[in-house]
N, C-alpha and C positions, 0 to 999 in steps of 0.2 A: 259261505261260512254259516252253518246252522247254529241256532240258539243251543241245541242239545249238545253240540261238540264243544261248546265254550263254557257253559254254565256249570258250576260246582257249588255245593253248599258249604264246603269246609275251606275253600280257598278263594282268593281273588287275584286276577292278573291286573296289576295297576301299571300305569306308566312310570318308567324310571327316569328321573330328572336330577341332574347333579349327583348321581351315584345313589339315590335313595328313592323309595316310593313317593310319588307326587301327591302328598297330602299337605294342604297349606291353609292358613287362615287369612282371609282377605275380605273384600266387599264384592257383592255380586255386581258385575259390570254391565249386564244386559237384561232387558226384558222386564217382566212384571215386578221382580224383586230388586230392581237396580238400586244400588246403594246400601243394601242390607248386609251387615256383617255375616259372614258364613264360613264354614270349614268345607273346603273342596276335596273330594276324593276323586282323582282322575283315573278312570279305568282305561286300560289299553284295549286295543282290538276295535275294529269297526266293520260293518257290513256295507258301507258306502266308501267312496273315494273322491271327495270334493276337491276340484282343482285349486281352490283358494284356501283350503283348510289350513288353520294356523296351528294345529296340533297333529301334523302329519306324522310325527314320531310315534304315534299310536297305531299306525297301519301301513305306512308306505315302505314296506320291507324290501330289502335287497332280493332281487330275483322276480319281483312282481312286475307286471306290464303297466301299472297305473301311471298316469301323467299328473304333473303338478306344475303350477306356474313357476315354482322355484327351479324347475329343470333348466330354465334360461339363465340362472345365475351361475357364474364361474365357481367351480368347487363344490357345488351342491351334489350330495350323494344320498341315495336311498339309505334307510336305517337298518342296522343289524338287529334283527328281532331279539336275539339273546341278550343283547346289551341294553335294550330299551324297555324290556318287560321285567317287572318285579313280581315274583310269585310269592304272595303273602298269605298267611293264615288270617282267619277272621279275627282271632285274638290280637294278633299284631296290629291289624288296622284299627280295631276298636281302641286299643291302647294309645295309638298315635292321635286319634280323634279326640279322646278324652283329655289330652294335654292342653287343649285350647278351651278357654272359658267362653264357649259359644255353643249354642244348642241347635243352630240352623245348619244342617248339613246338606251339601249339594253333591249328588252323584253325577259326574260329568265324564267326558271321554275325548276321543273315541265314542263308542256307543255303549253305554252302561247297561242297557237292557239285554245285551248278549249274556250278561252274567246275573240274571235275576235271582237265582238261588243263593249265590253268595252274598248279594246285597240285601236280600231278605234276612239271612242269618245275621248280617252285620247290624241291620236296623233293630232286630229283635234283641241282640246282645246289648246294644247301647241303651235301649229302652228298659231293659231288665233292671238296670242300676239307676236310671234317671228317665222318668216318663215325660220329661220336658223336651226331649229331642224332637225335632221336626225335620222331615226329609223331603227335599226336592230332587227331581231327576231331570237331566237335560237329555232329550232323545230326538232322533231324526223322525220319529213317528212311523216307523216301518214294522215295529214288533208290538203285538198285543201283550199287555201285562197279564201274568198269571195271577189268580185270585189272592194268594198269599202275599205276593209282591205288591199288588194293588192296595191291599189292606194296610201296608206300611207307609205308603207314599202320601204326603199331604198336598203336593203340588207337582203337576207335570208341565215342564217348559218344553213344548213340542216345536221343533224347528224343521218343518218339511222342506225338503230340498227342491229347488227349481232347476230349470234347464241350465241356468248359469253355473251350476255346481259341476257340470260335466258327467253326471250320472244319467243313465238312460231312465226313461219313465217306468219301465218294468221293474227296475231296482228301487227307484226313489219313491214310488207311489204304491202303497199297499192298502187297498180299499178297506179290508177288515179293521186294520189298526187305525186308519184315519177315522172311520165311523165310531170306533170306541172312544177315541179322544175327543171327537167333536161333541159326543154325548156326555162326557165326563165333566161334572162341575169342578173338578180339580185341575182341568187342563186349560192352558192358554197357548196361543200359537204365535211364533216369532218367524217372520219371513225375512230372509236376506236379499236385498235388492242391489243389483249392480247399476242398473239404469231404469228409466221410467217404463221401458217396454216390459220389464218383468211384472208390472202391475197386472197385466192381463191374466197371467198364470195365477196370481194370488186371487183375483176375483173368481176365476173359474173353479179353483179348488174350494173357495169359501161357499160358492153356490152349490157345487156338487155334493159337499158333505154337510151342508147346513151350519157352517161356522159363522157365529154371530160377529158383528163388527167389534163389539166390546171384548171379544176374546182375542183380537188380533193386534199384534205389535209388528211394526215395520222397522227394520234396521238397515243402515247402509253397509254394504260390503266394503271392507277396508282394514288394513293392518297398520296404518300410520295415521297420525292426526291430520295430515294433509289430505289423504284420500277421503277420510270421513268428512272433512270440511267441504270438499268438492261436492259430495253427494247429499249433504245434510239438508240444504235449503229447499231443493225440489222435493225431497222426501217428506219434509214437514208439511209442505203445502198439500201433498197427496193425503196425508193423515187428516189434515183439516177438512178437506173435501169429503172424504169417505167416513169420517168418524172413527178412524183407527187410532191406536196408540202409537206414539213415536218412541223408539229406544235408541240411544247412542250406544257406544262401546266405551263405557267410563274407564275401564282398566287401561285402554289404549291411550286415552287422554292423560292419564295419570303416569303410567309406567312405560308406555310405548310397547314394543314387541316383547318385553322381558317376560319370561315364563315363571310360573310357580309364585306369583304374587297376588 
């Protein structure tokens, strides 16, 4: 899926949840901004297919060959693309965001950077009426920002995928994009670890692209409080040893697997 075939300046393809575009007010549950009240705009579509993804309704369409750990669950089915994508105008999305008394907006997904043109237009539209808006983007780090998009973004929350994601290295590691983010003062890196063996990949990526320890957050993989608790203690010790930051998944601790909160 190429960036050019997805991105449009006049519209956005957002995830549809509970019959409406997934735009909601909550607190950031992960990474550098954990605990910060934020408005989330969840984009549909992704160029990766992580086996543990907890928003697979943004990419795991009927007819694709992607695998997911939920495949083992009785009754689990891939998603009907037409039912799970909301095609919105920029004006519609801006109006929905303005309803919340919060100026920190997080573009999430899916992979939001597949829709840079539309998100640039959205950011410019919101700032035209209130220059207090601040924008973060959550990205898998495989796409380089266009200059206009980069100018709108205050913080990149980059989450490069490891082998535990089920994506091939060819798909999950794009050197030009990684080099851009490693050099950007606006970028931080969040790595999802399933077990201690994943640390070798994190170390290799950090060394290869010159990612400083203070730019790195380590997060346990897990979609339940029990799974997070099991992995939390050894991951904290790794952070102490390496000088990395630790991040939990605060929204899972508060709401569990509930979406749109």
